[in-house]
Backbone as CSV, one residue per row, in Angstrom:
resi,resn,N_x,N_y,N_z,CA_x,CA_y,CA_z,C_x,C_y,C_z
1,MET,0.969,-1.377,0.065,0.059,0.201,-0.163,0.829,1.275,0.058
2,HIS,0.596,2.456,-0.678,1.431,3.518,-0.706,1.356,4.372,0.480
3,SER,2.274,5.058,1.228,2.605,5.280,2.308,1.703,6.282,2.349
4,ALA,1.287,7.054,1.310,0.276,8.424,1.669,-1.056,7.810,1.783
5,VAL,-1.438,6.727,1.282,-3.010,6.449,1.872,-2.814,6.012,3.031
6,ALA,-1.848,5.106,3.468,-1.336,4.521,4.869,-1.761,5.519,5.979
7,ALA,-1.193,6.551,5.623,-1.029,7.591,6.634,-2.369,8.360,6.820
8,THR,-3.119,8.297,5.606,-4.654,8.707,5.984,-5.829,7.867,6.721
9,GLU,-5.284,6.432,6.795,-6.116,5.774,7.538,-6.066,5.597,9.308
10,PRO,-6.756,5.506,9.421,-7.058,5.683,11.246,-6.516,4.635,11.895
11,PRO,-6.057,4.696,12.717,-4.980,3.441,13.539,-6.326,2.563,13.799
12,PRO,-5.898,1.507,14.312,-7.182,0.505,14.706,-7.360,1.518,16.228
13,ARG,-8.655,0.880,16.698,-9.341,1.494,17.758,-8.254,1.171,19.200
14,ASP,-7.759,0.058,19.332,-7.341,-0.167,20.615,-5.852,0.364,20.638
15,THR,-5.179,0.719,19.395,-4.010,1.401,19.219,-4.566,3.145,19.546
16,LEU,-5.147,3.404,19.151,-5.769,4.758,19.468,-5.845,5.081,20.906
17,ALA,-6.383,4.169,21.354,-7.022,4.264,22.867,-5.857,4.226,23.805
18,MET,-4.667,3.247,23.169,-3.472,3.132,24.193,-2.572,4.617,24.050
19,ALA,-2.720,4.999,22.704,-1.774,6.233,22.556,-2.418,7.557,23.189
20,VAL,-3.730,7.366,23.265,-4.285,8.390,23.955,-3.932,8.410,25.761
21,ARG,-4.295,7.126,25.948,-3.858,7.274,27.527,-2.349,7.446,28.046
22,TYR,-1.562,6.800,27.044,-0.176,7.237,27.430,0.251,8.755,27.294
23,LEU,-0.448,9.040,26.367,-0.083,10.819,26.414,-0.721,11.473,27.541
24,LEU,-2.131,10.821,27.873,-2.669,11.825,29.290,-1.822,11.316,30.606
25,GLN,-1.367,10.052,30.629,-0.613,9.748,31.662,0.986,10.549,31.760
26,LEU,1.465,10.857,30.647,2.498,11.784,30.497,2.599,13.267,30.727
27,LEU,1.036,13.623,30.439,0.975,15.055,30.898,0.388,15.182,32.400
28,ALA,-0.077,14.049,33.375,-0.117,14.098,34.548,0.902,13.725,35.497
29,GLU,2.121,12.958,34.538,3.363,12.980,35.199,4.037,14.387,35.456
30,GLN,3.988,15.052,34.090,4.672,16.350,33.923,4.078,17.465,34.536
31,ALA,2.890,17.510,34.570,2.115,18.448,35.128,1.559,18.260,36.309
32,GLN,1.948,17.795,37.419,1.382,16.977,38.314,0.560,17.654,39.140
33,GLY,-0.952,17.545,39.154,-1.872,18.199,40.524,-3.103,17.642,40.003
34,ASN,-4.333,18.038,40.441,-5.615,17.699,40.477,-6.392,18.825,40.362
35,THR,-5.927,20.308,39.601,-6.872,21.313,39.531,-7.667,21.063,38.062
36,VAL,-6.885,20.563,37.278,-7.617,20.626,35.606,-7.727,19.370,35.679
37,GLU,-9.088,19.001,34.783,-9.405,17.659,34.449,-9.324,17.643,32.490
38,VAL,-8.735,16.883,32.058,-8.345,16.445,30.894,-9.261,15.625,30.487
39,ARG,-10.221,15.580,29.382,-10.931,14.543,29.087,-10.783,14.455,27.476
40,VAL,-10.526,12.742,27.099,-10.551,12.525,25.777,-11.472,11.227,25.652
41,PRO,-12.885,11.592,25.548,-13.688,10.629,25.360,-13.730,9.987,24.105
42,PRO,-13.825,8.644,23.835,-14.111,7.802,25.196,-13.341,7.107,25.640
43,PHE,-11.860,7.567,25.243,-10.382,6.914,25.760,-9.911,7.093,27.212
44,GLY,-10.318,8.376,27.401,-9.538,8.358,29.165,-9.695,9.914,29.518
45,ALA,-9.066,10.200,31.119,-9.411,11.655,31.397,-8.278,11.554,32.439
46,THR,-7.511,12.425,32.870,-6.623,12.805,33.941,-6.823,13.763,34.295
47,GLN,-6.248,14.010,35.441,-6.275,15.160,36.287,-4.663,15.960,36.218
48,CYS,-4.459,16.988,36.177,-2.832,17.449,36.248,-3.053,19.248,36.554
49,ILE,-1.948,19.815,36.724,-1.546,20.834,36.689,-2.040,21.060,38.635
50,ALA,-0.875,21.772,39.180,-1.047,22.157,40.535,-1.897,23.372,41.007
51,GLY,-2.431,22.954,41.985,-3.673,24.209,42.426,-4.477,23.410,43.479
52,PRO,-5.424,24.201,43.705,-6.585,23.881,44.400,-7.408,22.369,43.904
53,ARG,-7.148,21.430,44.863,-7.775,19.897,44.804,-8.881,19.861,44.762
54,HIS,-10.000,19.275,43.331,-10.708,18.775,43.317,-11.384,17.379,43.814
55,THR,-12.395,17.405,44.403,-12.803,16.030,44.597,-13.681,15.093,44.518
56,ARG,-15.114,16.343,44.441,-16.474,15.829,43.722,-17.005,16.592,42.868
57,GLY,-17.632,16.130,42.351,-18.942,16.593,40.897,-17.925,16.892,40.061
58,THR,-18.811,17.819,39.267,-17.745,18.126,38.036,-17.008,19.225,38.304
59,PRO,-15.322,18.964,37.834,-14.109,19.850,38.062,-14.801,21.159,37.619
60,PRO,-13.964,22.356,38.418,-14.343,23.874,38.039,-13.279,24.089,36.635
61,ASN,-12.497,23.289,36.289,-11.440,23.583,35.121,-11.550,22.250,34.384
62,VAL,-12.438,22.401,33.339,-12.604,21.032,32.303,-11.672,21.299,31.088
63,ILE,-10.934,20.446,30.349,-10.630,20.442,29.085,-10.950,19.046,28.428
64,GLU,-11.653,19.045,27.212,-12.075,18.330,26.247,-12.093,18.354,25.038
65,THR,-11.730,17.327,24.640,-11.238,17.071,23.415,-11.462,15.593,22.695
66,ASP,-11.099,15.740,21.309,-11.528,14.340,20.728,-9.886,13.968,20.556
67,ALA,-9.613,12.454,19.936,-8.532,11.640,20.661,-7.691,12.438,19.367
68,ALA,-8.026,12.674,18.207,-7.042,13.316,17.107,-6.319,14.418,17.525
69,THR,-7.433,15.292,17.953,-7.041,16.558,18.713,-5.660,16.659,19.604
70,TRP,-6.400,15.526,20.492,-5.348,15.185,21.846,-4.056,14.820,21.266
71,LEU,-3.823,13.645,20.503,-2.571,13.348,19.733,-1.813,14.418,19.246
72,ALA,-2.494,15.124,18.441,-1.687,16.422,17.998,-0.996,17.472,19.003
73,LEU,-2.096,17.714,19.886,-1.818,18.773,20.820,-0.430,18.172,21.661
74,ALA,-0.789,16.932,21.907,0.314,16.166,22.817,1.814,15.814,22.341
75,THR,1.593,15.608,20.955,2.755,15.346,20.313,3.497,16.734,19.425
76,GLY,2.751,17.949,19.548,3.489,19.091,18.843,3.047,19.234,17.372
77,GLY,2.010,18.257,17.000,1.483,18.588,15.529,0.828,20.037,15.903
78,LEU,0.051,20.402,16.878,-0.764,21.409,16.751,-0.543,22.553,18.576
79,THR,-0.734,23.752,18.088,-0.910,24.332,19.540,-1.635,24.346,19.753
80,TRP,-1.780,24.893,21.285,-2.867,25.030,21.902,-3.915,26.067,21.801
81,ALA,-3.195,27.033,21.414,-4.023,28.085,20.473,-4.673,28.008,19.153
82,GLU,-3.937,26.977,18.373,-5.123,26.961,17.422,-5.807,25.752,17.377
83,ALA,-5.660,24.656,18.419,-7.000,23.791,19.239,-7.940,24.858,19.187
84,VAL,-7.782,25.886,20.231,-8.876,26.230,21.024,-9.658,27.281,19.809
85,ALA,-8.597,27.887,19.389,-9.508,28.822,18.069,-10.410,28.146,17.117
86,SER,-9.760,26.692,16.599,-10.758,25.897,15.776,-11.894,25.473,16.425
87,GLY,-12.176,25.606,17.690,-12.951,25.118,18.064,-12.889,23.340,18.681
88,ALA,-11.474,23.058,18.462,-11.359,21.624,18.508,-11.490,20.970,20.155
89,VAL,-10.895,21.907,20.781,-10.804,22.009,22.387,-11.798,22.651,23.157
90,HIS,-12.469,22.149,24.167,-13.456,22.815,24.571,-12.746,22.828,25.901
91,ALA,-12.743,24.267,26.610,-11.922,24.498,27.943,-12.724,25.345,28.672
92,SER,-12.972,24.990,30.006,-13.901,26.017,31.004,-12.766,25.945,32.273
93,GLY,-12.765,27.433,32.806,-12.688,27.261,34.329,-11.138,28.162,34.005
94,GLN,-10.654,28.903,35.175,-9.873,29.935,34.884,-8.263,29.064,34.668
95,ARG,-8.269,27.964,35.131,-6.882,26.825,35.169,-6.876,25.970,33.698
96,ALA,-8.030,26.270,33.147,-8.116,25.404,31.715,-7.327,25.932,30.775
97,ASP,-5.714,25.961,30.976,-4.993,26.107,29.481,-3.722,25.496,29.951
98,LEU,-3.389,24.511,29.099,-2.256,23.338,28.957,-1.349,23.985,28.066
99,SER,-1.522,25.005,27.233,-0.078,25.874,26.647,1.457,25.565,27.378
100,ALA,1.161,25.643,28.524,2.731,25.456,29.008,3.082,24.302,29.349
101,HIS,2.221,23.357,28.900,2.562,21.755,29.327,2.581,20.911,28.327
102,LEU,2.558,21.643,26.924,2.390,21.237,25.645,3.621,21.445,24.817
103,PRO,4.171,20.448,24.157,3.484,19.111,23.671,4.370,18.000,24.897
104,VAL,3.425,17.249,25.204,4.429,16.194,26.383,5.148,15.041,25.723
105,LEU,5.309,14.939,24.287,6.343,14.054,23.501,6.519,15.040,22.431
106,ARG,7.554,15.275,22.108,7.312,15.740,20.445,7.809,14.740,20.236
107,ILE,7.376,14.613,18.899,7.392,13.903,17.532,7.752,14.208,16.594
108,HIS,6.998,16.103,16.419,6.935,16.610,15.214,7.808,17.845,15.025
109,SER,8.598,18.131,13.976,9.978,19.102,14.162,8.834,20.648,14.085
């Protein structure tokens, strides 16, 4: 199969889920804390960024995006500003900003 065609095919669901969860784990390790919840449904969520701890109910600082956007953000293929401006990321709360913590694993030049 031609590499350009292969590059446009989505990865298998289990591979996508593993990549999303791994990059969420890296974010949690690099930006330790419980102030912001990052959600990438249906694959995973994590809490990160130091500050007031959230323990019950909906957190006041929530970031939600799809898997493809999360992978691009986490690996340097997309900036935080670009993702927010395009509407690919929904962020609510004063501390719902990952710009200082991205990428978590740089694979793009």
